N, C-alpha and C positions, 0 to 999 in steps of 0.2 A: 504494500500500500504506500502511495506517495503523499508526502506532505510538503507544501510550499509556503515559504515565508521568510522572515528575517530572524537571524540568530540574535537573541537579546541577552543571553547568559551562557557562559561556558563554565561549568562548575569544576572545582579542583578534583583531579582523579583520586580515587581511593583504591587501596590494594591490601592484600593480606594472603593468608594461607587457609585453604579449605580443610574440612574435616578429613579428607582423603590425602592431605599433605601436598596438594598442588597449589602453586601460586596463581592468584587471580588479580585482575586489574579492571576497573570500571570507571567510566566518565559519563556524566550527565550533561545534557544540553537543553536549553529552553528556547523554543521558536515561537514567535508571534505569527500566527497563520494569516495569510492574505485572504480572509474570508469576507471582506467588505464591511465588517462590523468595527467601526472606528471607536465607539464609546466603550464597548465591552469585547475586545478582540479575544479570540480563543488562543490559549497558550498550550503548546505541545511540550511535554517533558519526555525526552527519549534518552536512551543510554547506548553506549558502545562498550562491548566486552572484549578485553584482551588488548595488550599494548600494540600489537601489529595492526588490529582493526582501527584503534584510536588514531594511530599515525596515518593509516591509509585514508580515513575519512577526512582528516584535516579540516575539521569544522571550527570556524573562527567567528568570534563575536562581531556583529555588525554586518555580516554578509547576507545577501539574499541567496537562498539555497533551496533545492528540492531534496528531501531526505526520503529514501526508501526504507521502510521499517515494517516489522511484524509485531502483532499483538502477542503477548505471552502472559497468561494468567496462571497463578499458582495458589495452592491451598496450604495454609500453615496454621495449625492449632484451631481448626474450625473456621478460620476466616480466609477470604480470598483477596489476593492483591494483584493489581495490574502492573505490567512492565511493557514498555514499547522499545523494541530492540532495533537500533539503526544498523543497517548493513551496507548502505551505499549513500553517498552524498555528492550532489552536483551543484556547482555554483551557477547561479542564474545571472546573466548580464542585466536583466531587468526583472521587476517583480512579476511573478506568475500567479494568477488567481487560483486559490485553493478550491478544488472540486469537492462537492459534498461527500462525507464519509458514509458509505452505505455498505453493509456487510450482510451476509446470509449464512444461515446454518441451523443447528439444532440446539435447543435449550437442554443442557445436561444437569443443571442444578438451579433450584429455586430456593433462595435463602429467606429466612424469616424477616418480615418487615420490622423496622424500628421507627419510633416516633418520639416526639418531645415538644417542647415549647421554647421558642426563641423570642428575641425582642420584637419580631414581626408577627408572632402568633404561633399556632400549632403547626407542626410539620410531620410528614411521614415519608419514608423512603423504603425502597426494597431493591435488593440486588439480585441479578440473574447472571448465570454463566452460560455464554454461547460458544459452542464449538463451531468455528468458522469453516465453511466449505471453500477452501483455497487450494486444494490439491494435497494437503498434508493430513487430511482425516484418515484414520487408520494407521498412521505412523506412530512412532514412539513419542514424538513431540508435536501433537497437533496444535494449531493456533487456537487460542481461547481468549475470550475477553470477558471481564466482569462489567456488566452494564448496570447503571443505577437509574431507577425511575423515581421521580419526585412527585409527591402529591397523591392522596387517596384516589382522586378522580382519574388521574393518569394511569395509576397502577391497575385500576379496574378496567379502564378502557383498553389498555394493551393486552391484559389477560394472558401473560406469558405462562405456558404450561410445560412442565418437564417432558421431554421426549418429542415435542412438536417442533416443526420447522418454521422459521420466520425470516423475513427480510426487514432489516432494521436501519433507520437513520440515526447516526450518532453525532454528538458534540463532544469534542475533546477539551477538557478544562484543566489547566495546570494552576497550582497555587503554591505560594511560599509560606512556610511556617517555621520560625526560629532558625532561619538559615538553610532549611532543607526544602526541596521542591517535591510536590506530590501530584499525582495524576488522578483525575476523576473523569470517567467516561459515561456520559448521560444519553440514554435512549429517549428520543422525543417523538418518534413515529415508528410504527411497526405494522407490517402486513403479514397475515398468516400465509405460509407457503413460500416458495422461492421465486422471486421475480427474475425473469429471463435476463441474462447478462450480468447478474450480480454474484454468481457463484460458479465454482468448478465442481460439478457434481461427481460423486463416485460412480463407478461402473455398476451394472446390475449384479445381483447375487450370483447369476450364472457366469459372470466374468469378473472375478474378484479384482479389487484395486491393488495394483502392484506399483513398485517404484517406477517402472517404465511407463505404465499408463498414467500415473500421476504426473510425470515429467512431460508427457505428451499433452495432457490437458493444460498444464501451466503454459507450455509453449504456444498452444493454439489460442489461449485466452490473451496472452501478451501480444500476439500478432494482430489481434482484432482491436486492441486499445489505441485510441488516437494519441498521437504524440504532439505535445504543445510546442509552438515555435521556439526554437533555440534550445529545447530540452534534448537530453541524450537518451535514446531508447534503453530500457532496462535489459541487460543481457540475460539470456536464459541458458540453462545447462552449462554454466560457467562456474568453476570452483570458487572464484572470488565474488560471485554475485549472490550466493545463497548463504545465509547465516549458519554457523556451526551449532545446531541445536544441542549437540552433546554438551555444550558449556552449561546447560541447565543443571546438570547433575553435579556441577563443581562450584556453585555459588555458595557464599558464606551463610546464606539464610534459607 
C-alpha cells in the first residue's frame, strides 16, 4: 500500500537484542499525508526494521515522498497493536495526492467495546481485526490491521461480524504522547463482501493458494494499478521490494 506526503518527523533509531539473542534495529517516521485536509491532516506513523533497510530507504525530514508499506497487527496479552512497516520509499519532485485507503478481507477477531466519559461527553469505541486479502493470506505472516470504530451508532451501522468479508475505508491517524508516536486506524465506511478491484482473492479450494499463485496474483494486480506522474512503479518479485516478514519473530515485544 502506498502513502504520499511530507516527512515531518524522523525519530531516533532504537536497537537492542531479542529474546533469541539476535540484534535488532528500528526507526520510526511521521508523514503528513496529502489528503486535502489542511485543518486536520492525517498523520502516518511507519517504521523500518533493520539497519540495511533504514539506510536503503533514506527517509529525511522535510521531503515529499511516497512510502510503500504493509499493515502488520499483533496480539500481546489480550490486546492488539498496529504497526505499519515501510519497505520502499521514493522521493517525489512535487506533492502527490494521497489516494483513499481502502482494504478488503475477513474479520478474524471482534474485540469487546469500551466506553467512558470525556470533556465532550460519553464515548464508545470497538476494535476489529481484519485479515487483508493482499496475496499473503494463508502465509505464515498474513497482513492484518486493527480497525477502530467510534460511536455506538457507527458500531451498529457497520455491524462487523467475525468470519465475514468486508471492504473497508480507513483513516490513518498518528498522534504524539510524551515523546512517542502512536498509530490509530479508524474505519469510517464498510460494505459487506469484496468490492471488485480492492483485493487479491485466494484460489478456490480445488486449487489451493501457493507461493507461486500468490506471487502471480500480486503481479497481475500491480500491473493493473495506475501509476501517478513522476512516480516509480513498485517492483514485483524482487528480493529488495518485499519486506522480510521473518523479522516479526525477532522483535523485542
